[in-house]
Each structure stands twice: as C-alpha cells, then as structure tokens.
C-alpha positions in Angstrom: -55.8 -22.0 -1.5 -58.1 -22.7 1.6 -61.4 -24.4 1.4 -63.5 -24.3 4.5 -66.8 -25.1 2.6 -68.4 -22.3 4.7 -68.5 -24.6 7.8 -68.8 -22.6 11.0 -66.6 -25.1 12.7 -63.6 -23.5 10.7 -64.6 -19.9 11.7 -62.1 -19.7 14.5 -59.2 -20.4 12.0 -60.4 -18.7 8.9 -59.1 -15.2 10.3 -55.6 -16.4 9.9 -56.2 -17.2 6.2 -57.4 -13.8 5.5 -54.5 -11.9 6.9 -52.2 -10.7 4.2 -54.3 -12.4 1.4 -54.0 -10.8 -2.0 -57.1 -12.6 -3.6 -60.3 -14.4 -2.3 -62.6 -16.5 -4.4 -66.1 -16.7 -3.0 -68.2 -19.6 -4.1 -71.7 -20.1 -3.6 -74.3 -22.6 -4.6 -76.8 -21.3 -7.2 -79.4 -23.7 -5.9 -79.2 -22.4 -2.4 -80.5 -19.0 -1.6 -78.8 -19.0 1.8 -75.5 -19.8 0.3 -75.7 -16.7 -1.8 -76.8 -14.6 1.2 -73.9 -15.7 3.2 -71.6 -14.2 0.7 -71.8 -10.9 2.4 -70.8 -12.4 5.7 -67.6 -13.8 4.2 -66.9 -10.4 2.8 -67.2 -8.9 5.8 -65.0 -11.4 7.5 -62.3 -11.1 5.0 -62.4 -7.2 5.4 -62.2 -7.5 9.3 -59.0 -9.6 9.3 -57.1 -8.2 6.5 -55.1 -5.1 6.4 -55.1 -4.7 2.6 -58.0 -4.9 0.2 -57.8 -8.1 -1.7 -59.0 -8.8 -5.0 -62.5 -10.7 -4.7 -63.9 -13.2 -7.4 -67.6 -14.4 -7.0 -68.3 -17.9 -8.4 -71.7 -19.5 -8.7 -71.3 -23.3 -8.7 -73.9 -25.9 -9.9 -74.8 -23.9 -13.0 -75.6 -27.2 -14.7 -78.6 -27.9 -12.3 -80.8 -25.4 -14.2 -84.2 -26.6 -12.9 -82.9 -26.4 -9.2 -81.6 -22.8 -9.6 -82.6 -20.3 -7.0 -80.2 -17.5 -7.9 -81.0 -15.6 -11.2 -78.1 -14.4 -13.5 -78.9 -10.9 -12.7 
C-alpha cells in the first residue's frame, strides 16, 4: 500500500505505483471540497498508467467532524 497524501511532489513516482495494481483506495477529506474534487484527477491518473481496470474504493475521512463537513452524504 502506498500513501502519497495527494502531494504533488510525489506525482513523478506515482505512475509506477499504478502499473499492474488490482485495487486503488482513494481517500478524501470530507471537510475539504478541493480534496473531494481532486478524486477525479487521481482516477484519471490511475487509468492512464494502468493497463487493467483496478477495483476502486472511495473513502471519505474525518466523518467525526460533523460541524466542518463540506461534502454531503449524497
């Protein structure tokens, strides 16, 4: 399992992580709309560098911070 925390400085090496991967867990911050919007970019990256269609799991973290939540359950 690789965790780049979505940081751009790791972008040059993440393409190697996607190659041959059978599953991808995408985690975003429920209190940060940009984090949620960036999920589409990470999905596109995973599809660009992988020759198979991996299973994708989307996880929203920080669900305990109800007052700061920016992403609805819908």
